[in-house]
C-alpha positions as CSV (number, residue, x, y, z in Angstrom):
1,M,-41.7,-38.3,-30.9
2,T,-39.0,-37.1,-33.3
3,S,-35.6,-38.8,-33.8
4,H,-32.4,-38.1,-35.6
5,L,-29.2,-40.0,-36.2
6,L,-25.8,-38.4,-35.8
7,H,-23.1,-39.9,-37.9
8,L,-19.6,-39.3,-36.5
9,S,-16.0,-40.4,-37.2
10,T,-13.5,-41.0,-34.5
11,D,-9.8,-41.0,-35.1
12,A,-8.2,-42.6,-32.0
13,P,-8.6,-45.8,-29.9
14,F,-9.9,-43.7,-27.0
15,Q,-11.6,-40.4,-27.8
16,C,-14.2,-38.1,-26.2
17,L,-16.4,-36.0,-28.5
18,S,-18.8,-33.4,-27.3
19,L,-22.4,-33.9,-28.5
20,T,-23.8,-30.9,-26.7
21,A,-23.9,-28.5,-29.7
22,E,-25.6,-31.1,-31.9
23,L,-28.2,-31.7,-29.1
24,Q,-28.9,-28.0,-28.9
25,R,-29.3,-27.8,-32.7
26,F,-31.7,-30.8,-32.5
27,V,-33.8,-29.0,-29.9
28,Q,-33.9,-25.8,-31.9
29,V,-34.9,-27.6,-35.1
30,H,-37.6,-29.6,-33.3
31,G,-39.3,-26.4,-32.2
32,E,-40.8,-27.5,-28.9
33,R,-39.7,-25.6,-25.8
34,D,-40.0,-28.2,-23.0
35,G,-39.2,-31.9,-23.0
36,A,-36.2,-34.1,-23.0
37,V,-33.6,-35.5,-25.4
38,V,-32.6,-39.2,-25.1
39,V,-29.1,-39.7,-26.4
40,S,-28.1,-43.3,-27.2
41,T,-25.0,-44.8,-28.8
42,Q,-25.7,-47.6,-31.3
43,H,-22.4,-49.4,-30.6
44,T,-21.3,-51.7,-27.8
45,T,-17.8,-50.2,-27.7
46,T,-18.8,-46.6,-27.1
47,A,-20.5,-44.9,-24.3
48,V,-22.5,-41.7,-23.7
49,I,-21.8,-39.7,-20.5
50,V,-22.5,-36.3,-19.0
51,N,-19.4,-34.9,-17.5
52,E,-16.7,-32.1,-17.8
53,L,-14.9,-32.1,-21.1
54,E,-11.5,-31.2,-19.6
55,E,-8.3,-32.7,-20.9
56,R,-6.8,-33.9,-17.7
57,L,-10.1,-35.4,-16.5
58,L,-10.4,-37.3,-19.8
59,L,-6.8,-38.6,-19.3
60,D,-7.9,-39.7,-15.8
61,L,-11.0,-41.4,-17.3
62,Q,-8.9,-43.3,-19.8
63,Q,-6.4,-44.4,-17.1
64,W,-9.3,-45.5,-14.8
65,L,-11.0,-47.5,-17.5
66,R,-7.7,-49.2,-18.4
67,Q,-7.2,-50.1,-14.8
68,L,-10.6,-51.7,-14.5
69,A,-10.7,-53.4,-17.9
70,P,-7.1,-53.6,-19.3
71,P,-6.7,-54.4,-23.0
72,T,-3.9,-56.8,-22.1
73,T,-6.0,-59.2,-20.0
74,A,-6.8,-62.6,-21.5
75,W,-10.6,-61.9,-21.9
76,K,-12.7,-64.8,-23.2
77,H,-14.4,-62.6,-25.8
78,N,-11.0,-62.2,-27.4
79,D,-10.7,-65.9,-28.1
80,L,-11.8,-65.3,-31.7
81,E,-10.9,-68.8,-32.9
82,L,-13.5,-70.2,-30.5
83,R,-16.3,-67.9,-31.9
84,P,-18.0,-69.2,-35.1
85,G,-18.5,-66.8,-38.0
86,I,-16.1,-64.1,-36.9
87,P,-14.6,-62.1,-39.8
88,D,-10.8,-62.1,-40.3
89,D,-10.5,-58.4,-39.4
90,E,-12.4,-58.7,-36.1
91,P,-10.6,-56.8,-33.3
92,R,-9.8,-58.2,-29.9
93,N,-11.8,-55.6,-28.1
94,A,-13.3,-57.2,-25.0
95,H,-11.8,-54.5,-22.8
96,A,-13.8,-51.9,-24.9
97,H,-17.1,-53.7,-24.4
98,L,-16.4,-54.0,-20.6
99,Q,-15.4,-50.3,-20.3
100,A,-18.6,-49.3,-22.2
101,L,-20.6,-51.3,-19.6
102,L,-19.1,-49.3,-16.8
103,L,-20.1,-45.9,-18.5
104,G,-23.4,-46.8,-20.0
105,H,-24.9,-46.3,-23.5
106,Q,-27.5,-43.7,-22.9
107,T,-28.4,-40.5,-21.1
108,T,-31.4,-38.2,-21.0
109,V,-31.1,-34.4,-21.0
110,S,-34.1,-32.3,-19.9
111,V,-35.0,-29.2,-22.0
112,N,-36.6,-26.2,-20.4
113,N,-37.8,-23.2,-22.5
114,G,-35.7,-24.5,-25.5
115,A,-32.4,-24.8,-23.5
116,L,-30.6,-28.0,-22.5
117,Q,-30.6,-28.3,-18.7
118,L,-26.9,-28.9,-18.2
119,G,-24.7,-27.5,-15.4
120,R,-21.9,-25.0,-15.9
121,Y,-19.2,-27.7,-16.6
122,Q,-21.4,-30.4,-18.0
123,D,-21.2,-31.7,-21.6
124,V,-22.9,-34.7,-23.3
125,I,-19.9,-36.8,-24.4
126,L,-19.5,-39.7,-26.8
127,V,-16.7,-41.9,-25.4
128,E,-14.9,-43.9,-28.1
129,L,-13.3,-47.1,-26.7
130,D,-12.4,-49.0,-29.8
131,G,-11.6,-46.6,-32.5
132,P,-11.0,-45.2,-35.0
133,R,-14.4,-46.0,-36.4
134,Q,-17.6,-44.6,-38.0
135,R,-20.2,-44.2,-35.2
136,T,-23.9,-43.5,-35.0
137,V,-25.7,-41.8,-32.1
138,S,-29.5,-41.7,-31.8
139,L,-31.3,-38.5,-30.6
140,Q,-34.9,-38.9,-29.5
141,W,-37.2,-36.0,-28.5
142,L,-39.6,-36.6,-25.7
143,S,-42.3,-33.9,-25.4
144,A,-43.5,-32.6,-22.1
């Protein structure tokens, strides 16, 4: 097994970044033709999804997530004064944790003859839910 860490910067509270080109480079560098790539975020306020990277769909995604886990709700996780050892700059981000739970932290993409097996409109996307921040995504090669 081979692994690689992608280090990314996000610049908005909600942002979707395509990881597909980085995955294809990882597959090309790895050299094997058949297998799979496991893509995992290393953060509890981001998600990894496979979907269409289309502007209006991403706006719908953001709206849907806000409806299901609104930032303005009085979430218990945001009661920072009740949580010991919390730094002064800790954000009130329970909504981002809950939104990430809805989307998931990992996906696996099959590779056949050196090509990612994604459909015409599919992209592997990192979804930032609590940015802007520095983020790390793990890529792991699984050989056939």
